[in-house]
N, CA, C and O atoms as a GROMACS GRO file, in nm:
protein
  612
    1GLN      N    1  -0.840  -0.143   0.356
    1GLN     CA    2  -0.867  -0.005   0.323
    1GLN      C    3  -0.998   0.004   0.248
    1GLN      O    4  -1.018  -0.062   0.146
    2THR      N    5  -1.088   0.084   0.299
    2THR     CA    6  -1.221   0.095   0.240
    2THR      C    7  -1.239   0.223   0.160
    2THR      O    8  -1.347   0.246   0.104
    3ASP      N    9  -1.137   0.307   0.152
    3ASP     CA   10  -1.150   0.434   0.079
    3ASP      C   11  -1.199   0.413  -0.064
    3ASP      O   12  -1.279   0.492  -0.114
    4ILE      N   13  -1.152   0.309  -0.129
    4ILE     CA   14  -1.189   0.285  -0.268
    4ILE      C   15  -1.338   0.252  -0.279
    4ILE      O   16  -1.405   0.296  -0.373
    5ILE      N   17  -1.388   0.175  -0.185
    5ILE     CA   18  -1.532   0.143  -0.187
    5ILE      C   19  -1.614   0.270  -0.165
    5ILE      O   20  -1.712   0.294  -0.235
    6PHE      N   21  -1.574   0.352  -0.069
    6PHE     CA   22  -1.645   0.478  -0.046
    6PHE      C   23  -1.639   0.566  -0.170
    6PHE      O   24  -1.738   0.630  -0.207
    7SER      N   25  -1.522   0.571  -0.235
    7SER     CA   26  -1.507   0.655  -0.354
    7SER      C   27  -1.603   0.614  -0.465
    7SER      O   28  -1.654   0.700  -0.537
    8LYS      N   29  -1.628   0.485  -0.478
    8LYS     CA   30  -1.722   0.438  -0.581
    8LYS      C   31  -1.860   0.499  -0.560
    8LYS      O   32  -1.934   0.521  -0.656
    9TYR      N   33  -1.894   0.526  -0.436
    9TYR     CA   34  -2.024   0.585  -0.402
    9TYR      C   35  -2.016   0.738  -0.390
    9TYR      O   36  -2.109   0.802  -0.341
   10ASN      N   37  -1.903   0.794  -0.434
   10ASN     CA   38  -1.881   0.938  -0.423
   10ASN      C   39  -1.896   0.984  -0.278
   10ASN      O   40  -1.955   1.088  -0.249
   11ALA      N   41  -1.841   0.903  -0.188
   11ALA     CA   42  -1.846   0.930  -0.045
   11ALA      C   43  -1.703   0.944   0.007
   11ALA      O   44  -1.614   0.867  -0.032
   12TYR      N   45  -1.682   1.040   0.093
   12TYR     CA   46  -1.547   1.068   0.142
   12TYR      C   47  -1.550   1.090   0.293
   12TYR      O   48  -1.551   1.204   0.340
   13PRO      N   49  -1.552   0.980   0.369
   13PRO     CA   50  -1.556   0.993   0.515
   13PRO      C   51  -1.434   1.068   0.569
   13PRO      O   52  -1.325   1.064   0.511
   14LYS      N   53  -1.457   1.135   0.679
   14LYS     CA   54  -1.353   1.211   0.748
   14LYS      C   55  -1.300   1.328   0.666
   14LYS      O   56  -1.193   1.381   0.695
   15GLN      N   57  -1.373   1.368   0.564
   15GLN     CA   58  -1.333   1.481   0.480
   15GLN      C   59  -1.446   1.584   0.478
   15GLN      O   60  -1.563   1.548   0.478
   16TRP      N   61  -1.410   1.709   0.476
   16TRP     CA   62  -1.509   1.815   0.455
   16TRP      C   63  -1.518   1.837   0.306
   16TRP      O   64  -1.418   1.867   0.240
   17ILE      N   65  -1.640   1.823   0.251
   17ILE     CA   66  -1.660   1.831   0.106
   17ILE      C   67  -1.779   1.921   0.075
   17ILE      O   68  -1.858   1.954   0.164
   18LYS      N   69  -1.791   1.958  -0.052
   18LYS     CA   70  -1.910   2.032  -0.096
   18LYS      C   71  -2.014   1.932  -0.143
   18LYS      O   72  -1.983   1.839  -0.217
   19ASP      N   73  -2.139   1.953  -0.100
   19ASP     CA   74  -2.248   1.866  -0.147
   19ASP      C   75  -2.300   1.917  -0.282
   19ASP      O   76  -2.244   2.011  -0.339
   20GLU      N   77  -2.405   1.855  -0.332
   20GLU     CA   78  -2.459   1.892  -0.464
   20GLU      C   79  -2.514   2.034  -0.468
   20GLU      O   80  -2.534   2.089  -0.577
   21ASN      N   81  -2.539   2.094  -0.351
   21ASN     CA   82  -2.588   2.232  -0.345
   21ASN      C   83  -2.478   2.333  -0.315
   21ASN      O   84  -2.503   2.452  -0.300
   22GLY      N   85  -2.354   2.284  -0.307
   22GLY     CA   86  -2.241   2.372  -0.279
   22GLY      C   87  -2.218   2.400  -0.132
   22GLY      O   88  -2.134   2.482  -0.098
   23ASN      N   89  -2.293   2.332  -0.045
   23ASN     CA   90  -2.274   2.348   0.100
   23ASN      C   91  -2.160   2.260   0.147
   23ASN      O   92  -2.138   2.150   0.095
   24ILE      N   93  -2.087   2.308   0.246
   24ILE     CA   94  -1.980   2.229   0.306
   24ILE      C   95  -2.044   2.131   0.404
   24ILE      O   96  -2.118   2.171   0.495
   25VAL      N   97  -2.015   2.002   0.386
   25VAL     CA   98  -2.071   1.897   0.472
   25VAL      C   99  -1.960   1.801   0.513
   25VAL      O  100  -1.857   1.791   0.447
   26TYR      N  101  -1.984   1.732   0.623
   26TYR     CA  102  -1.887   1.632   0.670
   26TYR      C  103  -1.915   1.502   0.597
   26TYR      O  104  -2.025   1.447   0.606
   27GLY      N  105  -1.816   1.452   0.524
   27GLY     CA  106  -1.834   1.337   0.437
   27GLY      C  107  -1.877   1.208   0.505
   27GLY      O  108  -1.930   1.120   0.438
   28SER      N  109  -1.856   1.195   0.634
   28SER     CA  110  -1.892   1.072   0.704
   28SER      C  111  -2.042   1.054   0.721
   28SER      O  112  -2.089   0.943   0.745
   29VAL      N  113  -2.118   1.162   0.710
   29VAL     CA  114  -2.262   1.154   0.740
   29VAL      C  115  -2.350   1.180   0.619
   29VAL      O  116  -2.470   1.204   0.635
   30THR      N  117  -2.295   1.177   0.500
   30THR     CA  118  -2.375   1.200   0.380
   30THR      C  119  -2.453   1.074   0.342
   30THR      O  120  -2.420   0.965   0.386
   31ASN      N  121  -2.555   1.091   0.259
   31ASN     CA  122  -2.629   0.976   0.209
   31ASN      C  123  -2.538   0.883   0.128
   31ASN      O  124  -2.554   0.762   0.132
   32ASN      N  125  -2.443   0.941   0.055
   32ASN     CA  126  -2.350   0.857  -0.021
   32ASN      C  127  -2.267   0.768   0.072
   32ASN      O  128  -2.243   0.652   0.041
   33ALA      N  129  -2.225   0.823   0.186
   33ALA     CA  130  -2.149   0.743   0.282
   33ALA      C  131  -2.237   0.631   0.338
   33ALA      O  132  -2.191   0.519   0.358
   34LYS      N  133  -2.362   0.662   0.364
   34LYS     CA  134  -2.455   0.560   0.414
   34LYS      C  135  -2.476   0.450   0.311
   34LYS      O  136  -2.485   0.332   0.346
   35ASN      N  137  -2.483   0.487   0.182
   35ASN     CA  138  -2.496   0.386   0.076
   35ASN      C  139  -2.373   0.297   0.069
   35ASN      O  140  -2.385   0.176   0.050
   36ALA      N  141  -2.255   0.356   0.084
   36ALA     CA  142  -2.132   0.277   0.083
   36ALA      C  143  -2.128   0.182   0.202
   36ALA      O  144  -2.090   0.066   0.189
   37LEU      N  145  -2.169   0.231   0.318
   37LEU     CA  146  -2.174   0.145   0.438
   37LEU      C  147  -2.274   0.032   0.420
   37LEU      O  148  -2.249  -0.081   0.464
   38SER      N  149  -2.385   0.060   0.357
   38SER     CA  150  -2.485  -0.044   0.331
   38SER      C  151  -2.426  -0.153   0.241
   38SER      O  152  -2.447  -0.272   0.265
   39TYR      N  153  -2.354  -0.112   0.138
   39TYR     CA  154  -2.290  -0.208   0.048
   39TYR      C  155  -2.187  -0.292   0.123
   39TYR      O  156  -2.181  -0.414   0.107
   40MET      N  157  -2.104  -0.226   0.205
   40MET     CA  158  -2.004  -0.300   0.281
   40MET      C  159  -2.068  -0.394   0.383
   40MET      O  160  -2.014  -0.501   0.412
   41SER      N  161  -2.183  -0.355   0.436
   41SER     CA  162  -2.256  -0.442   0.527
   41SER      C  163  -2.298  -0.571   0.456
   41SER      O  164  -2.290  -0.680   0.513
   42LYS      N  165  -2.343  -0.558   0.332
   42LYS     CA  166  -2.379  -0.676   0.253
   42LYS      C  167  -2.258  -0.766   0.231
   42LYS      O  168  -2.267  -0.888   0.243
   43LEU      N  169  -2.144  -0.705   0.198
   43LEU     CA  170  -2.021  -0.784   0.179
   43LEU      C  171  -1.982  -0.855   0.308
   43LEU      O  172  -1.942  -0.971   0.306
   44TYR      N  173  -1.995  -0.785   0.418
   44TYR     CA  174  -1.961  -0.840   0.548
   44TYR      C  175  -2.053  -0.957   0.583
   44TYR      O  176  -2.007  -1.063   0.625
   45ASN      N  177  -2.183  -0.937   0.564
   45ASN     CA  178  -2.280  -1.042   0.598
   45ASN      C  179  -2.267  -1.166   0.510
   45ASN      O  180  -2.300  -1.276   0.553
   46LYS      N  181  -2.219  -1.148   0.388
   46LYS     CA  182  -2.197  -1.263   0.299
   46LYS      C  183  -2.062  -1.330   0.323
   46LYS      O  184  -2.032  -1.433   0.262
   47GLY      N  185  -1.981  -1.274   0.413
   47GLY     CA  186  -1.850  -1.332   0.441
   47GLY      C  187  -1.743  -1.295   0.340
   47GLY      O  188  -1.634  -1.351   0.342
   48ILE      N  189  -1.774  -1.201   0.251
   48ILE     CA  190  -1.676  -1.158   0.151
   48ILE      C  191  -1.575  -1.063   0.213
   48ILE      O  192  -1.456  -1.070   0.184
   49LEU      N  193  -1.622  -0.975   0.299
   49LEU     CA  194  -1.536  -0.880   0.369
   49LEU      C  195  -1.492  -0.943   0.501
   49LEU      O  196  -1.575  -0.991   0.578
   50ASP      N  197  -1.364  -0.941   0.526
   50ASP     CA  198  -1.307  -0.999   0.648
   50ASP      C  199  -1.379  -0.944   0.771
   50ASP      O  200  -1.395  -0.823   0.786
   51ASN      N  201  -1.422  -1.034   0.860
   51ASN     CA  202  -1.498  -0.989   0.977
   51ASN      C  203  -1.411  -0.915   1.079
   51ASN      O  204  -1.463  -0.862   1.177
   52LYS      N  205  -1.281  -0.911   1.057
   52LYS     CA  206  -1.192  -0.838   1.148
   52LYS      C  207  -1.123  -0.721   1.076
   52LYS      O  208  -1.022  -0.670   1.124
   53PHE      N  209  -1.177  -0.680   0.961
   53PHE     CA  210  -1.107  -0.579   0.882
   53PHE      C  211  -1.087  -0.447   0.956
   53PHE      O  212  -0.992  -0.374   0.928
   54LEU      N  213  -1.174  -0.414   1.049
   54LEU     CA  214  -1.161  -0.288   1.121
   54LEU      C  215  -1.049  -0.288   1.225
   54LEU      O  216  -1.000  -0.182   1.262
   55VAL      N  217  -1.010  -0.404   1.271
   55VAL     CA  218  -0.909  -0.409   1.376
   55VAL      C  219  -0.774  -0.460   1.327
   55VAL      O  220  -0.679  -0.469   1.405
   56ARG      N  221  -0.764  -0.492   1.202
   56ARG     CA  222  -0.637  -0.542   1.149
   56ARG      C  223  -0.538  -0.427   1.131
   56ARG      O  224  -0.573  -0.317   1.088
   57THR      N  225  -0.412  -0.456   1.165
   57THR     CA  226  -0.306  -0.359   1.142
   57THR      C  227  -0.246  -0.384   1.004
   57THR      O  228  -0.270  -0.488   0.943
   58GLN      N  229  -0.168  -0.289   0.956
   58GLN     CA  230  -0.105  -0.305   0.826
   58GLN      C  231  -0.014  -0.427   0.824
   58GLN      O  232  -0.013  -0.502   0.726
   59SER      N  233   0.063  -0.448   0.930
   59SER     CA  234   0.153  -0.564   0.932
   59SER      C  235   0.074  -0.695   0.941
   59SER      O  236   0.116  -0.796   0.885
   60ASN      N  237  -0.040  -0.693   1.009
   60ASN     CA  238  -0.125  -0.812   1.016
   60ASN      C  239  -0.181  -0.847   0.878
   60ASN      O  240  -0.187  -0.964   0.840
   61ILE      N  241  -0.222  -0.744   0.804
   61ILE     CA  242  -0.273  -0.767   0.668
   61ILE      C  243  -0.161  -0.821   0.580
   61ILE      O  244  -0.185  -0.914   0.502
   62GLN      N  245  -0.042  -0.766   0.590
   62GLN     CA  246   0.071  -0.816   0.511
   62GLN      C  247   0.100  -0.962   0.544
   62GLN      O  248   0.127  -1.041   0.454
   63ASP      N  249   0.096  -0.997   0.671
   63ASP     CA  250   0.118  -1.137   0.710
   63ASP      C  251   0.013  -1.228   0.648
   63ASP      O  252   0.045  -1.338   0.603
   64MET      N  253  -0.112  -1.184   0.645
   64MET     CA  254  -0.218  -1.265   0.584
   64MET      C  255  -0.191  -1.286   0.435
   64MET      O  256  -0.210  -1.396   0.384
   65ILE      N  257  -0.148  -1.182   0.367
   65ILE     CA  258  -0.117  -1.192   0.224
   65ILE      C  259   0.000  -1.286   0.201
   65ILE      O  260  -0.006  -1.375   0.117
   66ILE      N  261   0.106  -1.266   0.277
   66ILE     CA  262   0.227  -1.347   0.261
   66ILE      C  263   0.200  -1.494   0.289
   66ILE      O  264   0.257  -1.581   0.224
   67ASN      N  265   0.112  -1.521   0.385
   67ASN     CA  266   0.083  -1.660   0.424
   67ASN      C  267  -0.036  -1.721   0.352
   67ASN      O  268  -0.086  -1.826   0.393
   68GLY      N  269  -0.083  -1.656   0.246
   68GLY     CA  270  -0.191  -1.712   0.165
   68GLY      C  271  -0.328  -1.712   0.231
   68GLY      O  272  -0.412  -1.796   0.198
   69LYS      N  273  -0.352  -1.620   0.323
   69LYS     CA  274  -0.480  -1.613   0.394
   69LYS      C  275  -0.568  -1.499   0.343
   69LYS      O  276  -0.672  -1.469   0.403
   70CYS      N  277  -0.528  -1.436   0.234
   70CYS     CA  278  -0.601  -1.322   0.180
   70CYS      C  279  -0.619  -1.341   0.030
   70CYS      O  280  -0.522  -1.368  -0.041
   71GLY      N  281  -0.742  -1.327  -0.017
   71GLY     CA  282  -0.769  -1.349  -0.159
   71GLY      C  283  -0.760  -1.224  -0.244
   71GLY      O  284  -0.728  -1.231  -0.362
   72SER      N  285  -0.789  -1.108  -0.185
   72SER     CA  286  -0.779  -0.982  -0.258
   72SER      C  287  -0.764  -0.868  -0.158
   72SER      O  288  -0.801  -0.881  -0.041
   73PHE      N  289  -0.708  -0.760  -0.204
   73PHE     CA  290  -0.690  -0.644  -0.118
   73PHE      C  291  -0.666  -0.520  -0.202
   73PHE      O  292  -0.623  -0.530  -0.318
   74PHE      N  293  -0.693  -0.404  -0.144
   74PHE     CA  294  -0.660  -0.276  -0.207
   74PHE      C  295  -0.524  -0.235  -0.155
   74PHE      O  296  -0.493  -0.251  -0.037
   75SER      N  297  -0.442  -0.182  -0.243
   75SER     CA  298  -0.311  -0.138  -0.198
   75SER      C  299  -0.256  -0.030  -0.288
   75SER      O  300  -0.321   0.013  -0.384
   76LEU      N  301  -0.138   0.014  -0.256
   76LEU     CA  302  -0.072   0.119  -0.332
   76LEU      C  303   0.024   0.060  -0.434
   76LEU      O  304   0.035  -0.062  -0.447
   77TRP      N  305   0.093   0.146  -0.504
   77TRP     CA  306   0.174   0.105  -0.618
   77TRP      C  307   0.288   0.010  -0.581
   77TRP      O  308   0.335  -0.064  -0.668
   78TRP      N  309   0.332   0.008  -0.457
   78TRP     CA  310   0.445  -0.077  -0.422
   78TRP      C  311   0.405  -0.219  -0.383
   78TRP      O  312   0.492  -0.300  -0.351
   79ALA      N  313   0.277  -0.252  -0.385
   79ALA     CA  314   0.231  -0.386  -0.344
   79ALA      C  315   0.300  -0.500  -0.419
   79ALA      O  316   0.326  -0.603  -0.357
   80PRO      N  317   0.332  -0.487  -0.549
   80PRO     CA  318   0.402  -0.599  -0.614
   80PRO      C  319   0.536  -0.631  -0.548
   80PRO      O  320   0.579  -0.747  -0.549
   81ASN      N  321   0.603  -0.532  -0.492
   81ASN     CA  322   0.729  -0.556  -0.423
   81ASN      C  323   0.708  -0.602  -0.279
   81ASN      O  324   0.779  -0.689  -0.229
   82ASN      N  325   0.612  -0.544  -0.214
   82ASN     CA  326   0.586  -0.577  -0.075
   82ASN      C  327   0.437  -0.561  -0.050
   82ASN      O  328   0.386  -0.449  -0.052
   83PRO      N  329   0.367  -0.666  -0.028
   83PRO     CA  330   0.403  -0.799   0.020
   83PRO      C  331   0.396  -0.911  -0.086
   83PRO      O  332   0.422  -1.026  -0.053
   84LEU      N  333   0.361  -0.879  -0.210
   84LEU     CA  334   0.334  -0.987  -0.306
   84LEU      C  335   0.456  -1.072  -0.339
   84LEU      O  336   0.442  -1.192  -0.362
   85MET      N  337   0.576  -1.013  -0.342
   85MET     CA  338   0.695  -1.094  -0.370
   85MET      C  339   0.713  -1.202  -0.263
   85MET      O  340   0.748  -1.316  -0.294
   86ASP      N  341   0.689  -1.165  -0.137
   86ASP     CA  342   0.701  -1.264  -0.030
   86ASP      C  343   0.591  -1.369  -0.038
   86ASP      O  344   0.613  -1.485  -0.005
   87SER      N  345   0.473  -1.329  -0.083
   87SER     CA  346   0.364  -1.425  -0.102
   87SER      C  347   0.404  -1.530  -0.206
   87SER      O  348   0.382  -1.649  -0.186
   88ILE      N  349   0.463  -1.486  -0.315
   88ILE     CA  350   0.504  -1.577  -0.423
   88ILE      C  351   0.623  -1.663  -0.379
   88ILE      O  352   0.634  -1.778  -0.420
   89LYS      N  353   0.713  -1.607  -0.296
   89LYS     CA  354   0.823  -1.688  -0.242
   89LYS      C  355   0.769  -1.803  -0.157
   89LYS      O  356   0.820  -1.914  -0.163
   90ASN      N  357   0.664  -1.774  -0.079
   90ASN     CA  358   0.606  -1.876   0.008
   90ASN      C  359   0.521  -1.977  -0.066
   90ASN      O  360   0.509  -2.092  -0.024
   91ASP      N  361   0.462  -1.935  -0.177
   91ASP     CA  362   0.374  -2.023  -0.253
   91ASP      C  363   0.395  -1.997  -0.401
   91ASP      O  364   0.348  -1.897  -0.455
   92LYS      N  365   0.466  -2.087  -0.467
   92LYS     CA  366   0.498  -2.070  -0.610
   92LYS      C  367   0.373  -2.066  -0.696
   92LYS      O  368   0.378  -2.018  -0.810
   93ASN      N  369   0.260  -2.114  -0.645
   93ASN     CA  370   0.134  -2.112  -0.720
   93ASN      C  371   0.052  -1.986  -0.696
   93ASN      O  372  -0.055  -1.969  -0.754
   94ALA      N  373   0.101  -1.898  -0.611
   94ALA     CA  374   0.028  -1.773  -0.585
   94ALA      C  375   0.020  -1.694  -0.715
   94ALA      O  376   0.120  -1.678  -0.785
   95ASP      N  377  -0.098  -1.647  -0.747
   95ASP     CA  378  -0.121  -1.576  -0.873
   95ASP      C  379  -0.200  -1.450  -0.844
   95ASP      O  380  -0.321  -1.455  -0.822
   96TRP      N  381  -0.133  -1.338  -0.844
   96TRP     CA  382  -0.196  -1.211  -0.814
   96TRP      C  383  -0.219  -1.132  -0.942
   96TRP      O  384  -0.134  -1.131  -1.030
   97GLU      N  385  -0.334  -1.068  -0.952
   97GLU     CA  386  -0.369  -0.988  -1.070
   97GLU      C  387  -0.406  -0.847  -1.026
   97GLU      O  388  -0.481  -0.830  -0.930
   98PRO      N  389  -0.355  -0.745  -1.095
   98PRO     CA  390  -0.396  -0.607  -1.063
   98PRO      C  391  -0.526  -0.572  -1.133
   98PRO      O  392  -0.552  -0.617  -1.245
   99TYR      N  393  -0.607  -0.492  -1.069
   99TYR     CA  394  -0.732  -0.444  -1.128
   99TYR      C  395  -0.742  -0.294  -1.106
   99TYR      O  396  -0.698  -0.242  -1.004
  100MET      N  397  -0.799  -0.227  -1.202
  100MET     CA  398  -0.818  -0.082  -1.190
  100MET      C  399  -0.926  -0.055  -1.085
  100MET      O  400  -1.020  -0.134  -1.069
  101ILE      N  401  -0.913   0.056  -1.016
  101ILE     CA  402  -1.017   0.094  -0.922
  101ILE      C  403  -1.141   0.135  -1.000
  101ILE      O  404  -1.130   0.175  -1.116
  102PRO      N  405  -1.258   0.127  -0.939
  102PRO     CA  406  -1.383   0.155  -1.011
  102PRO      C  407  -1.390   0.298  -1.064
  102PRO      O  408  -1.330   0.390  -1.008
  103THR      N  409  -1.465   0.314  -1.170
  103THR     CA  410  -1.491   0.447  -1.224
  103THR      C  411  -1.639   0.480  -1.204
  103THR      O  412  -1.721   0.392  -1.181
  104ASP      N  413  -1.670   0.609  -1.213
  104ASP     CA  414  -1.810   0.648  -1.201
  104ASP      C  415  -1.880   0.636  -1.336
  104ASP      O  416  -1.820   0.589  -1.433
  105LYS      N  417  -2.006   0.676  -1.343
  105LYS     CA  418  -2.084   0.658  -1.466
  105LYS      C  419  -2.027   0.739  -1.583
  105LYS      O  420  -2.056   0.709  -1.699
  106ASP      N  421  -1.945   0.841  -1.554
  106ASP     CA  422  -1.882   0.920  -1.659
  106ASP      C  423  -1.744   0.865  -1.697
  106ASP      O  424  -1.677   0.920  -1.784
  107GLY      N  425  -1.703   0.757  -1.631
  107GLY     CA  426  -1.573   0.698  -1.659
  107GLY      C  427  -1.458   0.762  -1.584
  107GLY      O  428  -1.341   0.732  -1.610
  108SER      N  429  -1.489   0.851  -1.490
  108SER     CA  430  -1.386   0.917  -1.411
  108SER      C  431  -1.352   0.834  -1.288
  108SER      O  432  -1.438   0.768  -1.230
  109THR      N  433  -1.226   0.839  -1.250
  109THR     CA  434  -1.182   0.771  -1.129
  109THR      C  435  -1.184   0.871  -1.015
  109THR      O  436  -1.131   0.982  -1.026
  110ARG      N  437  -1.246   0.832  -0.907
  110ARG     CA  438  -1.251   0.918  -0.788
  110ARG      C  439  -1.188   0.839  -0.674
  110ARG      O  440  -1.223   0.724  -0.649
  111PHE      N  441  -1.096   0.904  -0.606
  111PHE     CA  442  -1.033   0.837  -0.495
  111PHE      C  443  -0.975   0.941  -0.402
  111PHE      O  444  -0.916   1.039  -0.448
  112CYS      N  445  -0.992   0.922  -0.275
  112CYS     CA  446  -0.940   1.015  -0.176
  112CYS      C  447  -0.860   0.938  -0.073
  112CYS      O  448  -0.913   0.848  -0.007
  113ILE      N  449  -0.735   0.972  -0.060
  113ILE     CA  450  -0.652   0.910   0.044
  113ILE      C  451  -0.676   0.986   0.173
  113ILE      O  452  -0.661   1.108   0.177
  114GLN      N  453  -0.711   0.915   0.277
  114GLN     CA  454  -0.739   0.979   0.405
  114GLN      C  455  -0.612   1.039   0.465
  114GLN      O  456  -0.508   0.974   0.472
  115ASN      N  457  -0.624   1.162   0.506
  115ASN     CA  458  -0.517   1.232   0.578
  115ASN      C  459  -0.380   1.224   0.511
  115ASN      O  460  -0.286   1.175   0.572
  116PRO      N  461  -0.367   1.268   0.386
  116PRO     CA  462  -0.236   1.262   0.323
  116PRO      C  463  -0.134   1.350   0.395
  116PRO      O  464  -0.014   1.321   0.393
  117ASN      N  465  -0.179   1.456   0.458
  117ASN     CA  466  -0.092   1.542   0.538
  117ASN      C  467  -0.148   1.544   0.679
  117ASN      O  468  -0.265   1.574   0.701
  118LYS      N  469  -0.063   1.512   0.774
  118LYS     CA  470  -0.112   1.500   0.910
  118LYS      C  471  -0.064   1.610   1.003
  118LYS      O  472  -0.115   1.624   1.114
  119LYS      N  473   0.033   1.689   0.960
  119LYS     CA  474   0.089   1.786   1.052
  119LYS      C  475   0.089   1.924   0.988
  119LYS      O  476   0.141   1.945   0.878
  120TYR      N  477   0.031   2.018   1.060
  120TYR     CA  478   0.028   2.156   1.016
  120TYR      C  479   0.069   2.244   1.133
  120TYR      O  480   0.040   2.213   1.248
  121VAL      N  481   0.135   2.351   1.102
  121VAL     CA  482   0.166   2.452   1.203
  121VAL      C  483   0.122   2.585   1.143
  121VAL      O  484   0.170   2.624   1.037
  122VAL      N  485   0.033   2.654   1.211
  122VAL     CA  486  -0.016   2.782   1.161
  122VAL      C  487  -0.022   2.883   1.275
  122VAL      O  488  -0.033   2.847   1.392
  123VAL      N  489  -0.014   3.008   1.237
  123VAL     CA  490  -0.037   3.118   1.332
  123VAL      C  491  -0.130   3.217   1.264
  123VAL      O  492  -0.136   3.223   1.141
  124ARG      N  493  -0.201   3.293   1.342
  124ARG     CA  494  -0.294   3.390   1.284
  124ARG      C  495  -0.217   3.506   1.221
  124ARG      O  496  -0.103   3.535   1.257
  125LYS      N  497  -0.281   3.570   1.127
  125LYS     CA  498  -0.224   3.687   1.062
  125LYS      C  499  -0.195   3.793   1.168
  125LYS      O  500  -0.279   3.822   1.253
  126GLY      N  501  -0.078   3.850   1.160
  126GLY     CA  502  -0.041   3.954   1.255
  126GLY      C  503   0.012   3.902   1.387
  126GLY      O  504   0.033   3.980   1.480
  127TYR      N  505   0.035   3.771   1.397
  127TYR     CA  506   0.086   3.713   1.522
  127TYR      C  507   0.220   3.778   1.555
  127TYR      O  508   0.303   3.801   1.467
  128GLU      N  509   0.242   3.808   1.682
  128GLU     CA  510   0.360   3.883   1.726
  128GLU      C  511   0.491   3.807   1.706
  128GLU      O  512   0.596   3.869   1.692
  129HIS      N  513   0.486   3.675   1.705
  129HIS     CA  514   0.609   3.595   1.695
  129HIS      C  515   0.595   3.488   1.587
  129HIS      O  516   0.587   3.369   1.620
  130PRO      N  517   0.591   3.526   1.459
  130PRO     CA  518   0.573   3.426   1.353
  130PRO      C  519   0.689   3.327   1.344
  130PRO      O  520   0.674   3.219   1.287
  131GLU      N  521   0.803   3.364   1.398
  131GLU     CA  522   0.920   3.274   1.394
  131GLU      C  523   0.895   3.145   1.472
  131GLU      O  524   0.969   3.048   1.457
  132ILE      N  525   0.793   3.144   1.556
  132ILE     CA  526   0.763   3.024   1.634
  132ILE      C  527   0.730   2.906   1.544
  132ILE      O  528   0.750   2.790   1.582
  133VAL      N  529   0.678   2.934   1.423
  133VAL     CA  530   0.646   2.826   1.329
  133VAL      C  531   0.772   2.745   1.299
  133VAL      O  532   0.768   2.622   1.302
  134MET      N  533   0.881   2.812   1.270
  134MET     CA  534   1.005   2.741   1.237
  134MET      C  535   1.060   2.668   1.360
  134MET      O  536   1.116   2.559   1.348
  135LYS      N  537   1.044   2.726   1.476
  135LYS     CA  538   1.090   2.660   1.598
  135LYS      C  539   1.010   2.532   1.623
  135LYS      O  540   1.066   2.429   1.660
  136ILE      N  541   0.880   2.539   1.602
  136ILE     CA  542   0.795   2.421   1.619
  136ILE      C  543   0.831   2.315   1.517
  136ILE      O  544   0.841   2.196   1.550
  137CYS      N  545   0.850   2.357   1.391
  137CYS     CA  546   0.889   2.261   1.286
  137CYS      C  547   1.020   2.193   1.321
  137CYS      O  548   1.035   2.072   1.303
  138SER      N  549   1.116   2.270   1.370
  138SER     CA  550   1.244   2.211   1.409
  138SER      C  551   1.225   2.109   1.521
  138SER      O  552   1.285   2.002   1.518
  139ALA      N  553   1.143   2.143   1.618
  139ALA     CA  554   1.120   2.052   1.730
  139ALA      C  555   1.049   1.925   1.684
  139ALA      O  556   1.079   1.816   1.733
  140LEU      N  557   0.955   1.938   1.591
  140LEU     CA  558   0.878   1.822   1.546
  140LEU      C  559   0.954   1.733   1.448
  140LEU      O  560   0.943   1.611   1.453
  141PHE      N  561   1.030   1.795   1.359
  141PHE     CA  562   1.083   1.721   1.246
  141PHE      C  563   1.234   1.702   1.243
  141PHE      O  564   1.284   1.627   1.160
  142ASP      N  565   1.307   1.767   1.330
  142ASP     CA  566   1.452   1.750   1.332
  142ASP      C  567   1.485   1.630   1.419
  142ASP      O  568   1.495   1.640   1.542
  143TYR      N  569   1.502   1.515   1.355
  143TYR     CA  570   1.523   1.391   1.428
  143TYR      C  571   1.653   1.391   1.508
  143TYR      O  572   1.662   1.324   1.611
  144PHE      N  573   1.752   1.465   1.463
  144PHE     CA  574   1.879   1.468   1.534
  144PHE      C  575   1.866   1.539   1.668
  144PHE      O  576   1.938   1.508   1.763
  145ASN      N  577   1.775   1.634   1.676
  145ASN     CA  578   1.760   1.711   1.799
  145ASN      C  579   1.634   1.675   1.878
  145ASN      O  580   1.603   1.742   1.976
  146SER      N  581   1.563   1.572   1.836
  146SER     CA  582   1.436   1.542   1.902
  146SER      C  583   1.452   1.503   2.048
  146SER      O  584   1.358   1.519   2.126
  147ASN      N  585   1.567   1.452   2.085
  147ASN     CA  586   1.590   1.416   2.225
  147ASN      C  587   1.662   1.526   2.302
  147ASN      O  588   1.692   1.512   2.420
  148ASN      N  589   1.691   1.634   2.233
  148ASN     CA  590   1.761   1.746   2.293
  148ASN      C  591   1.665   1.822   2.384
  148ASN      O  592   1.547   1.836   2.352
  149ASP      N  593   1.714   1.869   2.497
  149ASP     CA  594   1.630   1.942   2.592
  149ASP      C  595   1.565   2.065   2.529
  149ASP      O  596   1.454   2.102   2.566
  150SER      N  597   1.635   2.130   2.434
  150SER     CA  598   1.579   2.251   2.374
  150SER      C  599   1.455   2.219   2.291
  150SER      O  600   1.371   2.307   2.271
  151ALA      N  601   1.443   2.097   2.242
  151ALA     CA  602   1.325   2.058   2.164
  151ALA      C  603   1.202   2.048   2.253
  151ALA      O  604   1.089   2.062   2.205
  152GLN      N  605   1.222   2.025   2.381
  152GLN     CA  606   1.110   2.014   2.474
  152GLN      C  607   1.052   2.151   2.509
  152GLN      O  608   0.939   2.162   2.555
  153GLU      N  609   1.131   2.254   2.486
  153GLU     CA  610   1.091   2.392   2.514
  153GLU      C  611   0.973   2.427   2.430
  153GLU      O  612   0.922   2.539   2.438
   0.00000   0.00000   0.00000
């Protein structure tokens, strides 16, 4: 996960953000994003950043951690339970240390999780059938009826 590295540079790829002039810009193409990419390029060229980090799946990364093939990684609050407990089970000498994410020059922490919400259902104001929102939600999220023919409607 590279979000933390981008955050250190005040860069937020795949997000619409306000720039220093208050204009809405796409975070992937800002100068800050380019600076973060430049830094990651240096890490990559020095062999510090895994040369396959872009194609690794979450389970592949967990396997690397569990099998002692990963020296450091960014993760969420549950990492001590999964995968670090399995890493320590496999290697009694495994020694993991938590570190705070970087702060900016003012000491503030900036971090953006990509796509925290992935599903939205909206209709325009005055739409003739606003009840369709609930029908769509039922079809998308009601696991008991997801295979029901009416959900396909």
